[in-house]
ZAMARGU-4260 file (C-alpha; in steps of 0.2 Angstrom, whole numbers, plus 5000, padded with zeros to 4 digits):
<rodrens>
0) 4916/5147/5165 | 4911/5145/5147 | 4895/5155/5149 | 4905/5169/5157 | 4918/5169/5143
5) 4904/5168/5130 | 4895/5183/5137 | 4910/5193/5138 | 4913/5189/5120 | 4896/5194/5115
10) 4898/5210/5124 | 4914/5214/5116 | 4907/5210/5098 | 4893/5222/5101 | 4905/5237/5106
15) 4917/5233/5091 | 4901/5234/5080 | 4895/5251/5088 | 4913/5257/5085 | 4920/5250/5069
20) 4904/5248/5059 | 4890/5260/5066 | 4902/5273/5072 | 4893/5277/5088 | 4905/5270/5102
25) 4896/5269/5119 | 4910/5266/5130 | 4929/5273/5132 | 4944/5264/5124 | 4950/5261/5141
30) 4934/5252/5145 | 4934/5242/5130 | 4952/5238/5132 | 4948/5232/5151 | 4935/5220/5143
35) 4948/5213/5130 | 4961/5210/5144 | 4949/5201/5155 | 4945/5189/5140 | 4962/5186/5136
40) 4966/5181/5154 | 4950/5170/5155 | 4955/5161/5138 | 4972/5159/5145 | 4967/5150/5161
45) 4953/5141/5151 | 4961/5135/5133 | 4948/5122/5133 | 4935/5136/5129 | 4946/5145/5115
50) 4937/5148/5099 | 4943/5154/5082 | 4929/5167/5081 | 4934/5175/5098 | 4939/5193/5097
55) 4956/5189/5103 | 4960/5178/5089 | 4960/5193/5075 | 4980/5191/5073 | 4987/5173/5073
60) 5003/5166/5069 | 5011/5157/5054 | 5011/5164/5036 | 4997/5176/5033 | 4997/5173/5013
65) 4990/5156/5007 | 4987/5147/4990 | 4976/5153/4976 | 4958/5148/4978 | 4944/5147/4966
70) 4930/5159/4968 | 4912/5151/4969 | 4906/5164/4956 | 4919/5173/4946 | 4923/5190/4953
75) 4920/5200/4936 | 4926/5218/4933 | 4913/5232/4929 | 4911/5240/4912 | 4915/5259/4913
80) 4906/5274/4908 | 4915/5291/4906 | 4902/5303/4902 | 4883/5304/4902 | 4880/5299/4884
85) 4890/5283/4888 | 4879/5280/4903 | 4862/5283/4894 | 4870/5270/4881 | 4871/5258/4896
90) 4853/5261/4901 | 4847/5258/4883 | 4855/5242/4882 | 4847/5238/4899 | 4830/5242/4892
95) 4832/5232/4877 | 4838/5216/4887 | 4823/5218/4898 | 4810/5220/4883 | 4807/5238/4889
100) 4801/5233/4906 | 4802/5247/4920 | 4819/5247/4929 | 4825/5252/4946 | 4844/5257/4949
105) 4854/5256/4964 | 4869/5268/4966 | 4884/5268/4977 | 4900/5276/4978 | 4914/5267/4969
110) 4928/5264/4982 | 4946/5263/4975 | 4953/5249/4986 | 4956/5231/4985 | 4942/5219/4981
115) 4940/5204/4992 | 4927/5189/4995 | 4923/5183/5012 | 4917/5166/5015 | 4906/5161/5032
120) 4901/5144/5037 | 4888/5142/5050 | 4891/5160/5053 | 4910/5160/5056 | 4923/5167/5045
125) 4932/5153/5037 | 4939/5161/5021 | 4945/5178/5014 | 4953/5179/4996 | 4958/5193/4985
130) 4949/5197/4968 | 4965/5189/4960 | 4962/5186/4941 | 4943/5185/4944 | 4942/5165/4944
135) 4955/5163/4956 | 4959/5174/4971 | 4975/5173/4983 | 4970/5167/5001 | 4973/5181/5015
140) 4961/5174/5028 | 4974/5178/5042 | 4977/5197/5036 | 4958/5200/5034 | 4954/5193/5051
145) 4964/5209/5058 | 4951/5221/5051 | 4939/5225/5064 | 4926/5230/5053 | 4925/5211/5047
150) 4915/5201/5059 | 4923/5184/5063 | 4906/5179/5069 | 4890/5185/5062 | 4877/5192/5072
155) 4862/5180/5076 | 4859/5165/5068 | 4867/5147/5070 | 4883/5147/5079 | 4897/5135/5073
160) 4892/5117/5076 | 4875/5121/5086 | 4863/5120/5071 | 4850/5131/5079 | 4845/5149/5079
165) 4852/5162/5092 | 4843/5177/5096 | 4850/5194/5088 | 4851/5204/5104 | 4861/5219/5109
170) 4866/5218/5128 | 4852/5223/5138 | 4839/5224/5124 | 4827/5213/5116 | 4828/5207/5098
175) 4821/5195/5084 | 4827/5179/5078 | 4837/5180/5063 | 4844/5163/5054 | 4860/5164/5046
180) 4863/5154/5029 | 4874/5139/5034 | 4886/5145/5019 | 4886/5163/5015 | 4898/5173/5003
185) 4901/5192/5002 | 4910/5203/4993 | 4918/5220/4997 | 4932/5233/4995 | 4946/5235/5008
190) 4952/5253/5010 | 4962/5265/5020 | 4955/5281/5024 | 4964/5296/5016 | 4969/5305/5033
195) 4977/5288/5039 | 4989/5286/5023 | 5002/5297/5032 | 5003/5285/5047 | 5006/5270/5036
200) 5020/5280/5026 | 5028/5284/5042 | 5030/5266/5046 | 5037/5262/5028 | 5050/5276/5030
205) 5056/5270/5046 | 5059/5254/5038 | 5069/5261/5024 | 5055/5258/5011 | 5047/5271/4998
210) 5030/5278/5004 | 5014/5272/4996 | 5008/5284/4982 | 4989/5283/4987 | 4978/5276/4999
215) 4973/5261/4987 | 4992/5255/4985 | 4993/5257/5004 | 4977/5246/5006 | 4982/5232/4993
220) 5000/5231/5000 | 4994/5229/5018 | 4982/5215/5014 | 4996/5205/5006 | 5008/5207/5019
225) 5017/5191/5024 | 5015/5195/5043 | 4998/5198/5049 | 5004/5207/5064 | 5010/5221/5052
230) 4993/5221/5044 | 4985/5223/5060 | 4995/5240/5064 | 4988/5246/5048 | 4971/5257/5048
235) 4961/5246/5036 | 4942/5247/5034 | 4931/5239/5022 | 4913/5242/5014 | 4903/5226/5009
240) 4893/5228/4994 | 4888/5211/4987 | 4879/5196/4994 | 4885/5183/4981 | 4879/5168/4988
245) 4867/5163/5003 | 4863/5145/5005 | 4844/5143/5007 | 4840/5162/5006 | 4833/5171/4991
250) 4832/5190/4988 | 4821/5199/4976 | 4831/5215/4976 | 4849/5221/4978 | 4843/5233/4992
255) 4835/5219/5001 | 4852/5209/5000 | 4861/5225/5007 | 4849/5227/5022 | 4852/5209/5026
260) 4870/5210/5026 | 4868/5226/5038 | 4858/5214/5050 | 4870/5202/5049 | 4885/5213/5055
265) 4893/5218/5040 | 4898/5237/5036 | 4889/5243/5020 | 4892/5261/5012 | 4879/5272/5020
270) 4877/5282/5004 | 4869/5269/4994 | 4852/5275/4985 | 4839/5268/4975 | 4831/5277/4960
275) 4817/5276/4949 | 4825/5283/4934 | 4841/5286/4925 | 4839/5305/4930 | 4839/5300/4949
280) 4856/5291/4945 | 4865/5306/4936 | 4859/5318/4950 | 4867/5306/4963 | 4883/5307/4952
285) 4883/5326/4950 | 4880/5328/4969 | 4895/5317/4974 | 4906/5324/4959 | 4904/5341/4968
290) 4908/5334/4985 | 4922/5322/4979 | 4936/5330/4989 | 4926/5329/5006 | 4924/5311/5004
295) 4936/5302/5017 | 4941/5289/5007 | 4947/5287/4989 | 4932/5287/4977 | 4934/5287/4958
300) 4916/5288/4953 | 4900/5278/4957 | 4893/5261/4953 | 4876/5260/4945 | 4866/5241/4947
305) 4849/5235/4941 | 4840/5232/4958 | 4830/5218/4953 | 4839/5201/4955 | 4827/5193/4943
310) 4832/5206/4930 | 4850/5205/4934 | 4849/5186/4930 | 4839/5189/4914 | 4851/5202/4908
315) 4866/5190/4913 | 4886/5194/4909 | 4899/5193/4896 | 4915/5182/4901 | 4921/5199/4909
320) 4908/5209/4916 | 4889/5209/4921 | 4877/5217/4909 | 4867/5223/4923 | 4880/5236/4931
325) 4892/5249/4925 | 4903/5261/4934 | 4901/5279/4931 | 4919/5287/4932 | 4923/5304/4939
330) 4935/5315/4927 | 4953/5312/4930 | 4961/5324/4942 | 4972/5337/4933 | 4985/5349/4938
335) 4997/5361/4928 | 5015/5362/4933 | 5032/5364/4924 | 5046/5351/4918 | 5061/5355/4926
340) 5073/5341/4920 | 5072/5325/4909 | 5079/5310/4915 | 5082/5292/4911 | 5079/5277/4921
345) 5086/5258/4917 | 5074/5245/4919 | 5077/5227/4924 | 5077/5221/4906 | 5089/5236/4900
350) 5074/5247/4893 | 5079/5266/4894 | 5063/5276/4900 | 5063/5295/4899 | 5055/5303/4915
355) 5049/5321/4917 | 5056/5328/4934 | 5042/5340/4939 | 5040/5355/4949 | 5031/5347/4964
360) 5012/5348/4962 | 4997/5342/4972 | 4986/5330/4963 | 4972/5320/4969 | 4979/5319/4987
365) 4997/5315/4983 | 5012/5326/4978 | 5018/5323/4961 | 5037/5326/4957 | 5039/5315/4941
370) 5029/5307/4926 | 5035/5294/4914 | 5037/5299/4896 | 5036/5280/4892 | 5050/5280/4877
375) 5060/5289/4865 | 5047/5289/4851 | 5033/5297/4862 | 5045/5310/4869 | 5048/5315/4851
380) 5029/5314/4845 | 5024/5325/4858 | 5037/5337/4857 | 5041/5337/4876 | 5054/5349/4881
385) 5064/5353/4897 | 5055/5369/4904 | 5038/5366/4896 | 5022/5370/4905 | 5011/5354/4905
390) 4995/5347/4911 | 4997/5332/4923 | 4984/5319/4924 | 4981/5304/4935 | 4972/5291/4926
395) 4961/5282/4938 | 4969/5293/4952 | 4984/5282/4952 | 4996/5284/4938 | 5003/5301/4934
400) 5004/5306/4916 | 5007/5321/4905 | 4991/5324/4896 | 4995/5339/4886 | 5009/5351/4883
405) 5004/5369/4884 | 5016/5375/4869 | 5007/5392/4869 | 5015/5395/4886 | 5033/5393/4878
410) 5045/5407/4881 | 5059/5401/4869 | 5070/5395/4884 | 5064/5378/4883 | 5077/5364/4879
415) 5075/5349/4867 | 5081/5333/4876 | 5092/5322/4867 | 5090/5304/4870 | 5106/5296/4876
420) 5117/5284/4865 | 5124/5277/4880 | 5117/5269/4896 | 5117/5283/4909 | 5122/5271/4922
425) 5136/5260/4915 | 5140/5269/4899 | 5138/5254/4887 | 5131/5259/4869 | 5113/5257/4868
430) 5104/5246/4856 | 5089/5252/4844 | 5079/5239/4836 | 5069/5241/4821 | 5055/5229/4827
435) 5052/5237/4844 | 5051/5254/4851 | 5062/5252/4865 | 5080/5257/4868 | 5090/5246/4878
440) 5106/5243/4888 | 5113/5227/4883 | 5126/5225/4897 | 5119/5212/4909 | 5130/5218/4923
445) 5123/5236/4923 | 5120/5241/4941 | 5104/5249/4937 | 5097/5234/4930 | 5103/5224/4945
450) 5093/5235/4957 | 5078/5234/4946 | 5079/5215/4945 | 5080/5213/4964 | 5066/5224/4967
455) 5056/5215/4955 | 5062/5198/4964 | 5056/5206/4981 | 5039/5213/4974 | 5022/5208/4979
460) 5019/5199/4963 | 5035/5188/4965 | 5043/5184/4981 | 5036/5197/4992 | 5050/5201/5004
465) 5044/5214/5016 | 5057/5227/5020 | 5067/5225/5005 | 5063/5243/4998 | 5072/5252/4983
470) 5083/5262/4997 | 5088/5246/5006 | 5092/5238/4988 | 5103/5253/4983 | 5113/5250/5000
475) 5115/5232/4997 | 5120/5233/4979 | 5132/5248/4981 | 5141/5241/4995 | 5143/5226/4984
480) 5135/5214/4997 | 5123/5208/4984 | 5127/5205/4966 | 5112/5195/4960 | 5097/5189/4968
485) 5105/5173/4976 | 5116/5183/4986 | 5101/5189/4995 | 5101/5172/5005 | 5119/5173/5010
490) 5116/5188/5020 | 5120/5188/5038 | 5112/5199/5052 | 5127/5205/5058 | 5132/5213/5042
495) 5115/5220/5038 | 5115/5229/5055 | 5129/5239/5049 | 5120/5247/5035 | 5114/5265/5038
500) 5097/5267/5047 | 5097/5248/5050 | 5094/5242/5069 | 5095/5224/5076 | 5075/5221/5075
505) 5075/5229/5057 | 5089/5217/5051 | 5083/5203/5060 | 5066/5205/5052 | 5073/5207/5034
510) 5085/5191/5036 | 5068/5181/5042 | 5058/5189/5026 | 5072/5183/5015 | 5072/5166/5022
515) 5054/5164/5021 | 5054/5168/5003 | 5064/5151/4999 | 5047/5142/5001 | 5038/5153/4987
520) 5028/5142/4974 | 5037/5139/4958 | 5025/5152/4949 | 5030/5165/4960 | 5048/5162/4958
525) 5046/5161/4939 | 5038/5178/4940 | 5053/5184/4951 | 5066/5179/4937 | 5058/5194/4926
530) 5058/5184/4909 | 5054/5195/4895 | 5034/5193/4891 | 5032/5181/4905 | 5019/5189/4917
535) 5008/5181/4931 | 4996/5173/4919 | 5010/5165/4908 | 5020/5159/4924 | 5004/5150/4930
540) 5001/5142/4913 | 5020/5136/4912 | 5020/5129/4929 | 5003/5121/4929 | 5008/5112/4914
545) 5027/5108/4919 | 5024/5108/4938 | 5042/5113/4944 | 5055/5125/4939 | 5066/5110/4935
550) 5055/5103/4923 | 5051/5120/4914 | 5069/5123/4913 | 5072/5106/4903 | 5058/5110/4890
555) 5062/5112/4873 | 5057/5127/4861 | 5045/5115/4851 | 5035/5109/4868 | 5033/5128/4874
560) 5027/5133/4857 | 5012/5121/4858 | 5005/5126/4874 | 4989/5136/4876 | 4992/5155/4876
565) 5011/5154/4877 | 5017/5153/4859 | 5033/5157/4851 | 5037/5174/4858 | 5035/5167/4875
570) 5043/5151/4872 | 5059/5160/4865 | 5061/5171/4879 | 5059/5156/4892 | 5072/5145/4883
575) 5085/5159/4881 | 5083/5163/4900 | 5086/5145/4905 | 5100/5143/4894 | 5109/5159/4899
580) 5106/5157/4917 | 5112/5140/4924 | 5124/5148/4936 | 5110/5158/4945 | 5099/5142/4944
585) 5112/5131/4953 | 5115/5144/4966 | 5096/5145/4970 | 5095/5125/4971 | 5110/5125/4982
590) 5102/5138/4994 | 5087/5126/4996 | 5073/5134/4986 | 5058/5123/4988 | 5052/5125/4970
595) 5067/5115/4963 | 5061/5100/4974 | 5056/5086/4963 | 5042/5082/4976 | 5033/5097/4969
600) 5032/5089/4953 | 5026/5072/4961 | 5012/5081/4970 | 5007/5088/4954 | 5007/5072/4945
605) 4995/5065/4959 | 4984/5080/4955 | 4983/5076/4937 | 4980/5057/4941 | 4965/5061/4951
610) 4958/5073/4939 | 4950/5060/4930 | 4938/5056/4945 | 4932/5074/4948 | 4934/5082/4931
615) 4916/5086/4922 | 4907/5079/4938 | 4894/5088/4949 | 4896/5087/4969 | 4888/5092/4984
620) 4897/5093/5001 | 4887/5090/5018 | 4893/5087/5036 | 4908/5089/5045 | 4924/5083/5037
625) 4938/5081/5050 | 4954/5092/5047 | 4945/5102/5032 | 4931/5114/5031 | 4918/5112/5017
630) 4925/5128/5008 | 4942/5120/5008 | 4934/5102/5001 | 4925/5113/4987 | 4941/5122/4982
635) 4950/5105/4980 | 4936/5098/4969 | 4934/5115/4958 | 4954/5114/4957 | 4952/5096/4949
640) 4940/5101/4936 | 4923/5097/4946 | 4907/5108/4949 | 4901/5110/4968 | 4884/5115/4971
645) 4873/5118/4987 | 4858/5106/4984 | 4856/5089/4978 | 4846/5086/4962 | 4845/5073/4948
650) 4860/5082/4941 | 4872/5077/4956 | 4885/5064/4953 | 4891/5063/4970 | 4888/5068/4988
655) 4903/5069/4999 | 4895/5065/5017 | 4904/5070/5033 | 4898/5068/5050 | 4879/5073/5053
660) 4875/5075/5035 | 4857/5079/5038 | 4843/5080/5024 | 4855/5081/5009 | 4861/5064/5013
665) 4842/5057/5013 | 4839/5067/4997 | 4853/5058/4988 | 4849/5041/4994 | 4830/5045/4988
670) 4838/5050/4971 | 4850/5036/4970 | 4865/5048/4970 | 4881/5041/4973 | 4889/5045/4991
675) 4906/5047/4997 | 4911/5044/5013 | 4925/5056/5021 | 4938/5044/5020 | 4933/5039/5002
680) 4933/5057/4997 | 4951/5060/5005 | 4958/5045/4995 | 4952/5051/4978 | 4959/5069/4984
685) 4975/5059/4986 | 4978/5066/5004 | 4977/5056/5021 | 4962/5060/5031 | 4966/5068/5048
</rodrens>
């Protein structure tokens, strides 16, 4: 029976690849579905043969978002070139860095989506993370498994635990032997095709949420869903563009690495080209700029890379970007429209922002109806008036802004907008400061501020409460069911059901999402508070030092000011927030928020205690560790300040040896490297072995 199940899985994987990657389906959807149903029935009848890389296991249960994980190598951003002169400057820098040696370039379309990293061990997908801040990414493995263009198991090579090469064969055809690296990491861009955005937005509108403005936002939001089954319903796709690491394998050129990734079963962009000169790169750019609107996915330019891996290593990188690559951006999309009205929005911190309400215009695939004017000073400096004809631009094809006012088209009927002296929502006199541009409503009870605070609390960067969009928040606040974020956690399903366009299933889902958010890590809750000047990086710095919201709330101004990258401005707003919001904090504690539990602080203390062992040392992990993958083990070591390499050398401090450690164990003994057994390693981590 196991042989039958394995053959059926191989057949399904083959047809998945033909459909989702090669775009050359060989059987009907009905036939494919019949194969899947047969496999599901066999696995149900024989659970002892279940495998995590089975095609039936693309959507699992449990929370889809995990913890922050360190990248093996930083996911650097690219430098940008905006015109031909800047591109030639890039080429000149490359030439100088290589001493005038000949250079080959590789070009590819720059997909406007969400960057992710995929880690495979013995050919099986074990980890998928977002780019994050470049150093750390968010674990979104469960969600990425739902994307059919991402192989759960690579084609050919060693299967999990078998340690031998498998033949790369298509059903009924011959093939060559292709080994798969024991550890392999690739990087790619997840996206949603332009024509599928309407499907996603229809789902959001049915749930009372605002539609996504563009495919990029839709892709990013879909990958970071808390419920993997919702992600599975989204038409996500991926192009893989970098083979970041392949244990035991070396490549001379980027083009070789791309071909290897295709052979292993990854989907790479078919429009990648090699060029012997910069003139070929420029011709490639011009060709795709002319066909920009025909491309079925969002592209905001091209990526130019030095092809030779040796030359890439010779050129190196700065702390932010590689010196051997650049993006050559397409010009921003522009359109001409008219300002029909100017309104004012009140933000969560009380800042009043003028917004131009526009005659609807199509721009870069989206219908634009408004654009921010930023602040009172910019409104005055640009002399923007109601009735003006303006040039609208989407920077990076994302954020609409007014690039210019066509004053020569004025008729004399245009009206100067007078910035209000009172909050347009609550009528409270606004406050103008001599030290900042912002004009503020200082009424903390302002309903507009409350709605924005709740929206921020529920946002992706904070507590990520699915289904709590602007329309739903307006209902909850206007009916006085919610007067602060803590009130969200007192909502009852039968009460929510009575809201307009809210059925039983939607109400149940919303309550479940709200309840889940109580387990959010302390840094996410801190972001959710919306403290002035405290963004994601500052929140992580604060929590990494104080370990819990409780400890942070007791910190003095002096303590905070001395922290790295915090300083007096952030310290002042943090101290003021906790002094002014004790009633809210007490309500959240009573509700049962995990971030207030002292166990979180004790766990952090444990990590600090073990840091002294790992910090500054070099480790190699080999063999099977019960209850933890090698990727997880490496992440734990890196999180404690250690370094993980793939081979044992004279510089290796410790070898972590699990079951069947292989040749690395022998090499460590030969060199006299200290060896830690699995149970010793778990003891150093401060966790129990399973």
